[in-house]
ZAZADREN-536140 format. One record per residue (C-alpha): y, z negated, x negated; residue number from 1; residue in three letters. Coordinates in Angstrom, 3 decimals. Example, Ala and Ser with C-alpha at 12.3 -4.5 7.8 and 13.67 -1.06 7.14 Angstrom:
BEGIN
         yy         zz         xx   seq   type
     -4.500     -7.800    -12.300     1    ala
     -1.060     -7.140    -13.670     2    ser
***
This chain:
BEGIN
         yy         zz         xx   seq   type
    -63.627    -48.646    -64.624     1    met
    -60.172    -50.669    -64.370     2    tyr
    -58.638    -47.441    -62.101     3    leu
    -61.890    -48.531    -59.822     4    asn
    -60.979    -51.953    -60.294     5    ala
    -57.631    -51.256    -58.670     6    ile
    -58.755    -49.279    -56.014     7    thr
    -61.337    -51.722    -55.411     8    ser
    -58.434    -54.124    -55.238     9    ala
    -56.417    -52.045    -53.051    10    ser
    -58.617    -50.944    -50.183    11    met
    -58.265    -54.509    -48.368    12    pro
    -54.236    -53.836    -48.039    13    phe
    -54.240    -50.812    -46.800    14    tyr
    -56.650    -51.715    -44.158    15    ser
    -54.333    -54.862    -43.442    16    ala
    -51.693    -52.168    -43.244    17    ser
    -53.321    -50.126    -40.769    18    ser
    -54.316    -53.001    -38.665    19    gly
    -51.187    -54.026    -38.630    20    met
    -49.576    -50.822    -37.554    21    ile
    -51.823    -50.489    -34.699    22    asn
    -51.070    -54.215    -33.453    23    ala
    -47.246    -52.969    -33.659    24    gln
    -47.797    -50.604    -31.447    25    lys
    -50.072    -52.884    -29.065    26    ser
    -46.976    -55.179    -29.120    27    ile
    -44.355    -52.121    -28.200    28    glu
    -46.860    -50.839    -25.530    29    asn
    -47.229    -54.154    -23.852    30    val
    -43.670    -54.784    -24.338    31    ala
    -42.851    -51.613    -22.387    32    gln
    -45.287    -52.576    -19.844    33    ser
    -43.581    -55.509    -18.975    34    ile
    -40.225    -54.165    -19.090    35    ala
    -41.403    -51.152    -16.799    36    ser
    -43.683    -53.532    -14.587    37    gly
    -46.068    -50.307    -14.923    38    ile
    -49.053    -50.151    -16.958    39    lys
    -49.938    -48.242    -19.556    40    asn
    -53.350    -47.541    -19.124    41    asp
    -53.505    -46.566    -15.689    42    val
    -56.232    -43.706    -15.685    43    asn
    -56.427    -40.368    -13.940    44    pro
    -58.426    -41.375    -11.076    45    ala
    -56.172    -44.124    -10.261    46    asp
    -53.199    -42.262    -11.037    47    ser
    -54.167    -39.575     -7.863    48    tyr
    -54.679    -42.710     -5.555    49    val
    -51.652    -44.098     -6.623    50    ala
    -49.568    -40.615     -6.118    51    ser
    -51.393    -40.519     -2.394    52    gly
    -50.098    -44.371     -1.742    53    leu
    -46.589    -43.319     -3.167    54    asn
    -46.350    -40.571     -0.524    55    thr
    -47.475    -43.040      2.656    56    asp
    -45.120    -45.246      1.503    57    ile
    -42.049    -42.568      1.610    58    arg
    -43.026    -41.193      4.792    59    ala
    -43.448    -45.278      6.580    60    ala
    -40.159    -45.185      5.453    61    lys
    -38.890    -42.142      6.949    62    lys
    -40.454    -42.963     10.341    63    ala
    -38.607    -46.556     10.269    64    ile
    -35.542    -44.221      9.885    65    glu
    -36.363    -42.477     12.569    66    asn
    -37.582    -45.268     14.624    67    ala
    -34.187    -47.091     14.145    68    gln
    -32.103    -44.130     15.090    69    thr
    -33.925    -43.939     18.256    70    gly
    -33.179    -47.647     18.923    71    tyr
    -29.432    -47.166     17.876    72    asn
    -29.129    -44.133     20.467    73    val
    -30.741    -45.984     23.433    74    thr
    -28.771    -49.142     22.326    75    ser
    -25.456    -46.572     22.540    76    val
    -26.944    -45.694     26.439    77    ala
    -27.770    -49.152     27.257    78    asp
    -24.050    -50.090     26.482    79    ser
    -22.308    -47.490     28.111    80    ala
    -24.773    -48.175     31.178    81    leu
    -23.853    -51.753     31.119    82    ser
    -20.105    -50.485     31.331    83    asn
    -20.849    -48.132     34.161    84    ile
    -22.515    -51.342     35.831    85    ala
    -19.661    -53.464     35.810    86    asn
    -17.807    -50.482     36.932    87    ser
    -20.105    -50.311     40.028    88    ile
    -19.802    -54.216     40.683    89    gly
    -16.138    -53.728     40.856    90    arg
    -16.621    -50.877     43.651    91    ile
    -18.959    -52.855     45.414    92    gln
    -16.769    -55.497     45.729    93    glu
    -13.798    -53.496     47.273    94    leu
    -15.933    -51.949     49.480    95    ser
    -17.125    -55.350     51.237    96    val
    -13.503    -55.991     50.740    97    gln
    -12.512    -52.931     52.564    98    ala
    -15.126    -53.093     54.988    99    ser
    -12.635    -56.260     56.901   100    asn
    -11.108    -54.856     59.988   101    gly
     -7.999    -56.522     58.787   102    leu
     -6.202    -54.615     56.019   103    tyr
     -4.208    -52.092     56.597   104    ser
     -3.734    -48.796     55.645   105    asp
     -1.371    -49.655     52.613   106    glu
     -3.881    -52.303     51.541   107    gln
     -6.576    -50.098     51.876   108    arg
     -4.802    -47.366     49.734   109    ala
     -4.583    -50.115     46.923   110    val
     -8.027    -50.842     46.993   111    met
     -8.884    -46.871     47.100   112    gln
     -6.546    -46.387     43.868   113    asn
     -8.334    -49.024     42.005   114    glu
    -11.695    -47.672     42.955   115    ile
    -10.607    -44.049     41.531   116    asn
     -9.614    -45.891     38.300   117    gln
    -13.218    -47.457     37.919   118    asn
    -14.594    -43.660     39.243   119    val
    -12.527    -42.171     36.477   120    glu
    -14.059    -45.037     33.825   121    his
    -17.492    -44.299     34.414   122    ile
    -17.043    -40.460     34.091   123    gln
    -15.377    -40.945     30.891   124    lys
    -18.485    -43.110     29.633   125    thr
    -20.708    -40.854     30.790   126    phe
    -18.947    -38.391     28.311   127    ala
    -18.642    -40.611     25.426   128    asn
    -21.997    -41.993     25.302   129    ala
    -22.831    -39.489     22.451   130    thr
    -24.549    -40.167     18.927   131    phe
    -24.252    -37.632     16.077   132    asn
    -22.549    -35.100     18.767   133    gly
    -25.565    -35.381     21.051   134    lys
    -24.892    -36.863     24.167   135    ser
    -27.430    -40.041     25.091   136    val
    -26.533    -40.555     28.494   137    leu
    -26.002    -37.901     31.339   138    asn
    -25.309    -38.298     34.903   139    ser
    -27.054    -35.403     37.309   140    val
    -25.677    -35.191     40.833   141    thr
    -25.312    -32.786     42.996   142    gln
    -21.998    -31.830     41.274   143    asp
    -23.581    -31.738     37.855   144    asn
    -27.172    -30.813     38.238   145    pro
    -27.650    -29.711     34.627   146    asp
    -29.729    -32.083     32.702   147    ala
    -29.678    -32.551     28.790   148    val
    -32.100    -31.784     26.418   149    ser
    -35.124    -35.083     25.963   150    val
    -34.643    -37.011     22.575   151    leu
    -37.598    -36.915     20.444   152    asp
    -38.321    -39.284     17.562   153    phe
    -41.109    -38.657     14.996   154    phe
    -42.517    -41.978     14.323   155    thr
    -45.288    -41.706     12.582   156    gly
    -47.376    -39.098     10.467   157    ser
    -48.689    -37.039     12.908   158    asp
    -47.274    -35.623     16.202   159    ser
    -49.239    -38.331     18.104   160    ser
    -46.606    -40.823     17.028   161    ser
    -42.925    -39.535     19.136   162    val
    -41.175    -41.693     21.218   163    ile
    -39.066    -39.710     23.541   164    ser
    -36.151    -41.194     25.428   165    phe
    -34.579    -39.038     28.688   166    asp
    -30.987    -38.996     28.629   167    pro
    -30.850    -37.763     32.014   168    asn
    -29.900    -40.286     34.932   169    ile
    -30.341    -38.896     38.449   170    val
    -27.720    -40.342     40.862   171    thr
    -25.542    -40.166     44.087   172    ser
    -22.241    -38.770     43.484   173    asp
    -19.087    -40.612     43.087   174    phe
    -17.372    -40.185     45.970   175    lys
    -16.360    -43.384     47.452   176    phe
    -13.981    -43.699     50.646   177    asp
    -12.854    -47.060     52.013   178    val
     -9.622    -45.298     54.207   179    ser
    -11.663    -47.399     57.160   180    ser
    -13.996    -50.355     57.587   181    pro
    -17.155    -47.904     58.425   182    glu
    -16.075    -45.420     55.620   183    ala
    -15.928    -48.537     53.497   184    ala
    -19.408    -49.496     54.862   185    ala
    -21.224    -46.399     53.647   186    asp
    -19.059    -46.083     50.203   187    ser
    -20.990    -49.607     49.576   188    leu
    -24.523    -48.311     50.434   189    ala
    -23.822    -45.715     47.952   190    lys
    -22.634    -48.140     45.092   191    ala
    -25.870    -50.481     46.026   192    asn
    -28.031    -47.256     45.256   193    glu
    -26.237    -46.431     42.034   194    ile
    -26.489    -50.026     40.806   195    met
    -30.251    -49.506     41.433   196    lys
    -30.558    -46.445     39.520   197    glu
    -28.545    -47.949     36.903   198    val
    -30.513    -51.231     36.599   199    asn
    -33.897    -48.758     36.577   200    ser
    -32.094    -46.749     33.922   201    lys
    -31.809    -49.730     31.618   202    arg
    -35.261    -50.971     32.427   203    ala
    -36.687    -47.761     31.383   204    glu
    -34.148    -48.080     27.963   205    ile
    -36.000    -51.407     27.068   206    gly
    -39.286    -49.902     27.372   207    ala
    -38.490    -47.557     25.168   208    val
    -37.021    -49.808     22.697   209    gln
    -39.911    -51.871     22.768   210    thr
    -41.948    -48.853     21.652   211    asp
    -39.490    -48.196     18.814   212    phe
    -39.780    -52.082     17.777   213    glu
    -43.432    -51.601     17.733   214    gly
    -43.464    -48.723     15.520   215    ala
    -41.122    -49.979     12.886   216    ile
    -43.552    -53.100     12.948   217    asn
    -46.883    -51.062     12.168   218    gln
    -45.157    -49.181      9.447   219    gln
    -43.510    -51.944      8.075   220    met
    -47.389    -52.848      8.206   221    thr
    -48.550    -49.761      6.681   222    ser
    -46.002    -49.886      3.898   223    ile
    -46.786    -53.680      2.995   224    met
    -50.788    -52.824      2.815   225    ser
    -49.894    -49.550      0.950   226    ser
    -47.833    -51.478     -1.489   227    ser
    -50.109    -54.156     -2.452   228    ala
    -52.880    -51.488     -3.081   229    ala
    -50.263    -49.701     -5.168   230    leu
    -49.723    -52.743     -7.028   231    ser
    -53.277    -53.174     -7.975   232    asp
    -53.478    -50.075     -9.612   233    ile
    -50.372    -49.995    -11.137   234    gln
    -48.626    -52.888    -11.504   235    asp
    -48.526    -54.780    -14.986   236    thr
    -50.515    -58.053    -14.989   237    asp
    -48.034    -59.906    -16.772   238    tyr
    -50.242    -63.169    -17.700   239    leu
    -52.467    -60.733    -19.178   240    asn
    -49.636    -59.238    -20.683   241    ala
    -48.210    -61.951    -22.554   242    ile
    -52.042    -62.962    -24.075   243    val
    -52.213    -59.294    -25.487   244    glu
    -48.835    -59.501    -27.024   245    met
    -49.543    -63.109    -28.465   246    lys
    -52.565    -61.827    -29.863   247    lys
    -51.035    -58.956    -31.136   248    ser
    -48.466    -60.614    -32.599   249    ala
    -50.892    -62.889    -34.195   250    phe
    -52.757    -60.017    -35.729   251    ser
    -49.757    -58.953    -37.232   252    val
    -49.304    -62.439    -38.768   253    glu
    -52.225    -62.512    -40.151   254    ala
    -52.725    -58.690    -41.806   255    met
    -49.170    -59.822    -43.395   256    ala
    -50.816    -62.413    -45.222   257    lys
    -54.021    -60.420    -45.915   258    val
    -51.590    -57.840    -47.331   259    met
    -49.546    -60.743    -49.109   260    lys
    -52.501    -61.913    -51.089   261    thr
    -53.707    -58.372    -51.670   262    val
    -50.423    -57.308    -53.481   263    met
    -50.754    -60.833    -55.737   264    asn
    -54.176    -59.582    -56.445   265    ala
    -53.134    -56.492    -57.571   266    asp
    -50.637    -58.008    -60.099   267    lys
    -53.224    -60.089    -61.328   268    tyr
    -55.322    -56.830    -61.962   269    val
    -52.835    -55.168    -63.347   270    leu
    -52.092    -58.110    -65.769   271    asn
    -55.361    -58.175    -66.862   272    leu
    -55.383    -54.380    -67.772   273    leu
    -52.284    -55.301    -69.883   274    glu
***
């Protein structure tokens, strides 16, 4: 009888102890969820969807890197063409100047020397227009008929999302002669034609860069959409988490009071038994 009395009085104690343990575990889980930013109760189906969204996000980020690299490549080519255009512009000026019949042979020789220096600068610019060891600008002429490979950049998840850039520009040769007014006039016509070809290539590059920018914006939109969906699936709802933590903390406090009351009751029963 006395044993039954003690056991009966102790049952609330064990119940309260178990409740306290569960509440403490709940606090730990919520704290972990808050710290990591990830829910602890994501179900298998949602985990599968989240895995696919993560894959999509990584692929989109890589596509953006590819598109940005392509944009940088075309920027190198465009910068080189800008320098070449400056040199061609100077050759045009000298050709116009040399078309004047008042200049002596010595004076024309000085003009020819400056033109030759500009031609050398143009050739060096073509040779140095590289990215990661690959040529991004190549002048195709009768003297240099070999074209370099077109550069492809994957900016999406399939083969249809490819932006190509052709580094080749077909030009006249860069041989200019201003030894006479007639020769200078021919050189001017050639310089004008090359300038048109350079400007046309720069316009082509501008169009390709617009494609790269569009691809980057598209992938950024995809990342934002996938990230939002992923957040809905697995990110911690901080407001609910805080409420849950407070509820668990209140439960711990309540269970502690119950245990204290039970312990005092047990002492009272023991005193009666004595």
